[in-house]
C-alpha positions as CSV (number, residue, x, y, z in Angstrom):
1,M,11.8,28.6,-41.0
2,S,14.0,30.7,-38.8
3,T,12.3,33.6,-37.2
4,S,13.2,33.2,-33.5
5,T,14.4,36.4,-31.7
6,A,16.0,34.5,-28.8
7,T,19.3,36.0,-27.6
8,Q,21.2,32.7,-27.5
9,P,21.0,29.4,-29.3
10,Q,18.8,26.5,-28.3
11,T,21.0,24.0,-26.5
12,G,19.2,20.8,-27.3
13,A,16.1,18.7,-27.7
14,V,14.6,15.8,-25.8
15,E,11.8,13.2,-26.4
16,I,9.8,11.6,-23.7
17,P,7.6,8.6,-24.4
18,L,4.3,8.4,-22.6
19,T,2.4,5.2,-21.6
20,R,-0.5,6.2,-23.8
21,G,1.8,5.4,-26.8
22,I,2.7,8.9,-27.9
23,T,5.9,11.0,-27.6
24,V,6.2,14.5,-26.0
25,R,9.0,16.6,-27.6
26,A,10.8,19.5,-26.0
27,K,13.6,22.0,-26.5
28,T,16.1,22.6,-23.8
29,W,18.2,25.5,-22.7
30,G,21.2,25.6,-20.4
31,N,23.3,23.1,-18.4
32,P,21.5,19.9,-17.3
33,D,23.5,20.0,-14.0
34,N,21.8,23.3,-13.0
35,E,18.6,23.7,-11.1
36,R,15.7,22.5,-13.3
37,I,12.7,24.4,-14.7
38,L,9.9,22.6,-16.7
39,A,8.0,25.1,-18.9
40,V,4.5,24.4,-20.2
41,H,2.9,26.6,-22.9
42,G,-0.6,27.8,-23.5
43,W,-3.5,26.5,-25.7
44,L,-2.6,26.2,-29.4
45,D,0.9,27.6,-28.7
46,N,4.1,25.5,-28.4
47,A,7.5,25.3,-26.8
48,N,8.6,28.4,-28.7
49,S,6.3,30.4,-26.4
50,F,9.3,30.7,-24.0
51,D,12.0,31.7,-26.6
52,L,12.4,35.2,-25.2
53,I,12.6,34.3,-21.5
54,A,14.2,30.8,-21.5
55,P,17.7,32.0,-22.6
56,P,18.2,34.4,-19.6
57,L,16.7,31.9,-17.2
58,A,19.1,29.3,-18.6
59,E,22.2,31.2,-17.5
60,N,21.8,29.5,-14.1
61,H,19.0,27.0,-14.7
62,Y,18.3,24.0,-17.0
63,V,15.1,24.9,-18.8
64,V,13.0,22.3,-20.6
65,C,10.2,23.7,-22.7
66,I,7.7,21.0,-23.8
67,D,5.2,20.8,-26.6
68,L,2.0,19.5,-25.0
69,P,0.5,16.5,-26.7
70,G,-1.4,17.7,-29.8
71,H,0.8,20.8,-30.1
72,G,4.0,21.8,-31.8
73,E,6.1,18.7,-32.6
74,S,4.6,16.4,-30.0
75,D,2.3,13.5,-31.1
76,Y,-1.5,13.7,-31.1
77,Y,-3.6,11.7,-28.6
78,P,-4.9,8.4,-30.0
79,P,-8.2,8.4,-31.8
80,Y,-11.4,9.0,-29.7
81,S,-9.3,10.5,-26.9
82,N,-10.1,13.8,-25.2
83,Y,-7.6,16.5,-24.2
84,Y,-9.0,16.8,-20.7
85,L,-7.1,18.8,-18.1
86,W,-6.5,15.9,-15.8
87,E,-5.0,13.9,-18.7
88,A,-2.5,16.7,-19.2
89,V,-1.6,16.5,-15.4
90,S,-1.0,12.8,-15.9
91,D,1.1,13.5,-19.0
92,L,3.2,16.1,-17.1
93,S,3.9,13.6,-14.3
94,Q,5.2,11.1,-16.9
95,V,7.3,13.9,-18.4
96,A,8.9,14.7,-15.0
97,E,9.5,11.0,-14.4
98,G,10.9,10.5,-17.9
99,L,13.3,13.4,-17.5
100,G,14.5,11.7,-14.2
101,W,13.4,14.8,-12.2
102,V,11.2,12.6,-9.9
103,Q,11.9,9.0,-9.0
104,R,9.6,6.2,-8.0
105,Q,10.2,5.1,-4.4
106,D,9.8,1.6,-2.9
107,N,6.2,2.5,-1.9
108,G,5.3,3.4,-5.5
109,Q,5.2,7.2,-4.8
110,L,7.1,9.7,-6.9
111,A,9.5,12.0,-5.1
112,G,11.7,14.9,-6.4
113,K,11.9,18.7,-6.6
114,F,11.9,21.0,-9.6
115,T,10.4,24.3,-10.6
116,L,7.3,24.4,-12.8
117,L,6.6,27.3,-15.2
118,G,3.2,27.6,-17.0
119,H,1.5,30.1,-19.2
120,S,-2.3,30.3,-19.7
121,L,-3.5,26.6,-20.3
122,G,0.0,25.6,-19.2
123,G,-0.6,27.6,-16.0
124,H,-4.0,25.8,-15.5
125,I,-2.2,22.4,-15.8
126,S,0.7,23.5,-13.6
127,L,-1.6,24.7,-10.8
128,M,-3.5,21.4,-10.9
129,Y,-0.3,19.5,-11.0
130,A,1.0,21.4,-7.9
131,G,-2.2,20.5,-6.1
132,T,-2.0,16.8,-7.2
133,F,1.7,16.3,-6.6
134,P,2.7,19.0,-4.0
135,E,5.8,17.0,-3.0
136,H,7.3,17.3,-6.5
137,L,7.8,21.0,-6.7
138,K,10.3,23.5,-5.3
139,R,8.5,26.5,-6.8
140,L,5.6,27.2,-9.1
141,L,5.8,30.1,-11.6
142,V,2.5,31.0,-13.4
143,I,1.9,33.6,-16.1
144,E,-1.7,34.6,-16.9
145,S,-3.6,31.8,-15.1
146,L,-5.4,31.2,-11.9
147,G,-6.7,27.8,-12.8
148,P,-9.4,26.6,-15.3
149,T,-12.2,28.9,-16.1
150,N,-15.8,27.9,-15.2
151,F,-17.8,30.4,-17.1
152,L,-19.2,27.6,-19.3
153,K,-21.4,25.1,-17.5
154,D,-22.2,21.5,-18.4
155,E,-25.8,20.7,-19.0
156,A,-27.3,17.3,-19.9
157,E,-28.4,18.4,-23.3
158,D,-24.8,19.5,-24.1
159,L,-23.5,15.9,-24.2
160,E,-25.2,15.0,-27.5
161,N,-23.7,18.0,-29.2
162,F,-20.3,17.2,-27.7
163,I,-20.4,13.6,-29.0
164,R,-21.5,14.6,-32.4
165,T,-18.9,17.4,-32.7
166,R,-16.1,15.1,-31.5
167,Q,-17.2,12.4,-34.0
168,A,-17.1,14.9,-36.8
169,A,-13.7,16.1,-35.7
170,E,-12.4,12.5,-35.6
171,A,-13.6,12.0,-39.2
172,S,-11.9,15.1,-40.5
173,L,-8.6,15.3,-38.6
174,A,-6.7,15.8,-41.9
175,K,-8.9,18.7,-43.0
176,K,-7.1,21.8,-41.8
177,A,-6.8,25.4,-42.9
178,L,-4.2,25.9,-45.6
179,Y,-2.1,29.0,-46.2
180,K,-0.2,29.9,-49.3
181,S,2.7,31.3,-47.3
182,I,4.3,31.4,-43.9
183,E,3.5,35.1,-43.7
184,E,-0.2,34.5,-44.3
185,A,-0.3,31.9,-41.5
186,C,1.5,34.3,-39.2
187,Q,-1.0,37.0,-40.0
188,A,-3.8,34.6,-39.2
189,R,-2.2,33.8,-35.8
190,T,-2.1,37.4,-34.8
191,R,-5.9,37.4,-35.0
192,G,-6.4,34.5,-32.5
193,L,-8.5,34.5,-29.4
194,T,-5.8,36.5,-27.6
195,K,-4.2,39.0,-30.0
196,I,-0.4,38.9,-30.5
197,S,2.1,40.9,-32.5
198,L,3.4,39.7,-35.9
199,D,6.9,39.1,-34.4
200,A,5.4,37.0,-31.6
201,A,3.3,35.0,-34.1
202,K,6.4,34.3,-36.2
203,V,8.1,32.8,-33.2
204,L,5.2,30.5,-32.5
205,C,4.7,29.6,-36.2
206,E,8.3,28.6,-36.5
207,R,7.4,25.4,-34.6
208,G,3.7,25.4,-35.2
209,L,3.5,25.1,-39.0
210,R,4.3,22.3,-41.4
211,E,4.6,22.2,-45.1
212,V,1.9,20.4,-47.2
213,P,3.2,19.2,-50.6
214,L,1.0,20.2,-53.5
215,E,0.1,16.6,-54.3
216,D,-1.2,16.1,-50.8
217,K,-3.1,19.4,-50.9
218,D,-4.6,18.6,-54.3
219,K,-5.8,15.2,-53.1
220,R,-7.4,16.7,-50.0
221,Q,-9.1,19.3,-52.1
222,Q,-10.4,16.6,-54.4
223,D,-11.7,14.8,-51.3
224,G,-13.4,17.9,-50.1
225,G,-10.8,18.1,-47.2
226,S,-9.5,21.7,-47.4
227,E,-11.2,24.1,-45.2
228,T,-9.3,27.1,-46.6
229,A,-8.6,27.4,-50.3
230,V,-5.0,28.2,-51.3
231,D,-4.8,30.9,-53.9
232,G,-1.5,31.6,-55.3
233,P,0.8,31.2,-58.3
234,E,0.5,27.8,-60.0
235,T,4.3,27.4,-59.6
236,S,3.9,27.2,-55.8
237,Q,5.0,23.7,-54.6
238,V,3.8,23.8,-51.0
239,A,1.1,25.2,-48.7
240,Y,1.3,25.5,-44.9
241,T,-1.0,24.2,-42.2
242,W,-0.9,24.0,-38.4
243,T,0.8,21.1,-36.6
244,S,-1.8,21.2,-33.8
245,D,-4.6,18.6,-33.4
246,K,-8.0,19.9,-34.5
247,R,-9.6,18.2,-31.5
248,L,-8.0,20.9,-29.3
249,L,-10.7,23.2,-30.6
250,L,-13.4,21.1,-29.1
251,R,-15.3,22.6,-26.2
252,Q,-14.7,19.9,-23.6
253,F,-17.8,18.6,-21.8
254,F,-16.7,17.9,-18.3
255,R,-15.5,20.8,-16.1
256,W,-14.5,21.0,-12.5
257,S,-16.7,22.8,-10.1
258,E,-15.3,25.9,-8.3
259,I,-15.1,23.9,-5.1
260,T,-12.9,21.4,-6.8
261,V,-10.6,24.0,-8.2
262,L,-10.2,25.6,-4.8
263,S,-9.4,22.2,-3.3
264,F,-6.4,21.8,-5.7
265,L,-5.2,25.4,-5.0
266,K,-5.4,24.9,-1.2
267,R,-3.2,21.8,-1.5
268,I,-0.3,23.6,-3.1
269,S,2.6,23.6,-0.7
270,C,5.4,25.3,-2.6
271,P,5.9,29.1,-3.1
272,V,3.9,30.4,-6.1
273,L,4.7,33.4,-8.3
274,L,1.7,34.7,-10.3
275,I,2.4,37.2,-13.1
276,M,-0.6,38.9,-14.8
277,G,-0.6,41.4,-17.6
278,E,-2.1,44.7,-16.8
279,D,-3.8,44.8,-20.2
280,S,-4.8,41.2,-20.3
281,I,-8.5,40.5,-21.1
282,L,-8.3,37.5,-18.8
283,W,-7.4,39.5,-15.8
284,K,-9.7,42.5,-16.6
285,A,-12.7,40.1,-17.0
286,N,-12.1,38.3,-13.7
287,Q,-10.3,40.5,-11.2
288,E,-13.5,41.8,-9.6
289,S,-15.1,38.4,-9.3
290,S,-15.5,36.6,-6.0
291,E,-14.3,33.4,-7.5
292,W,-10.9,34.8,-8.4
293,T,-10.6,36.5,-5.0
294,D,-11.3,33.1,-3.4
295,R,-8.6,31.5,-5.6
296,L,-6.0,34.1,-4.7
297,R,-6.7,33.5,-1.0
298,A,-6.6,29.7,-1.4
299,I,-2.9,29.6,-2.4
300,E,-1.0,29.9,0.8
301,Q,2.4,31.1,-0.4
302,L,1.3,33.3,-3.2
303,T,3.2,36.4,-4.6
304,K,1.3,38.3,-7.3
305,V,2.9,40.7,-9.7
306,D,1.1,42.9,-12.3
307,L,3.3,43.9,-15.3
308,P,2.7,45.9,-18.4
309,G,1.4,43.8,-21.3
310,G,-1.3,41.5,-22.5
311,H,-1.9,37.8,-22.3
312,H,1.4,36.9,-24.1
313,L,3.5,39.5,-22.2
314,H,6.3,36.9,-21.9
315,L,6.5,36.6,-25.7
316,E,6.4,40.2,-26.8
317,A,9.7,42.0,-27.2
318,D,8.6,45.2,-25.4
319,T,7.3,43.4,-22.3
320,S,9.3,40.2,-21.9
321,A,12.3,41.8,-20.2
322,A,10.1,42.8,-17.2
323,V,8.8,39.2,-17.0
324,V,12.4,37.9,-16.9
325,E,13.4,40.4,-14.2
326,S,10.4,39.3,-12.0
327,L,11.1,35.6,-12.6
328,L,14.8,35.9,-11.8
329,R,14.2,38.0,-8.7
330,Y,11.7,35.4,-7.4
331,L,14.0,32.4,-8.3
332,Q,16.8,34.0,-6.3
333,S,14.6,34.7,-3.2
334,A,12.1,31.8,-3.0
């Protein structure tokens, strides 16, 4: 499946094993001898999220775009594990160490300097990483995130529902939506929680879909496994489904308090660039809140830029150039 609109070819791929027994996979751009940028995508996206902005960044930087565990081509978490935010911070620290970008010192601490770039969920993770390991980063670049949202609260009675939902998900990991064509899956992706264009959806689906042979599909349907019936010519040999782990759809039970989030933001010691889309539902819903005002004030070396576009402004052809311009200007000055 070749739908990427990137302006120069991908330069390589890497695999990083984690101690939890899984492998994180990534695509790379540029010369490994150049200054390093580690890019982390958003929820249910994948490394292709940066296909429009990585090539120009890679002219003078080495850019590694990972698939978070459970996304893209990376492995799933083991059974009965949860994709909690702090687990992702731990994974990211192992990725940085696995790439050799931070080194373990005699005292057991990790030391090193690189630039971290995160979008949406990847921005949440990156901000928490910067507050956990402030000595690791030279700069932090964040697109459409100011940390994890706290509009959902944990109540005691929610735990039973969380446990039952997770158990059901564990029992049906193979039961995923099936699509009769790549085009149909791409159309479905445009209707996600944050709407994107068909061209942007095609970029994500290039790495976020896998083929399902008819015999496997037929077996799952016989077992009651298919959540979406595949209607199409009887001569069709394959269907398509998402590579992402169904457990990513679970509403996690444990959430950090606002005081805790602020404590991480206050501990960030590197310069931070925050890019927000002027048409983003995320920003429109929160820009007047006291919580977001407090978060903006908590980051000591913060530069905030508002640009035309929505939540995926870095992935849309008509808005990504402005994102690149802002990133490059900041990289040259900070």
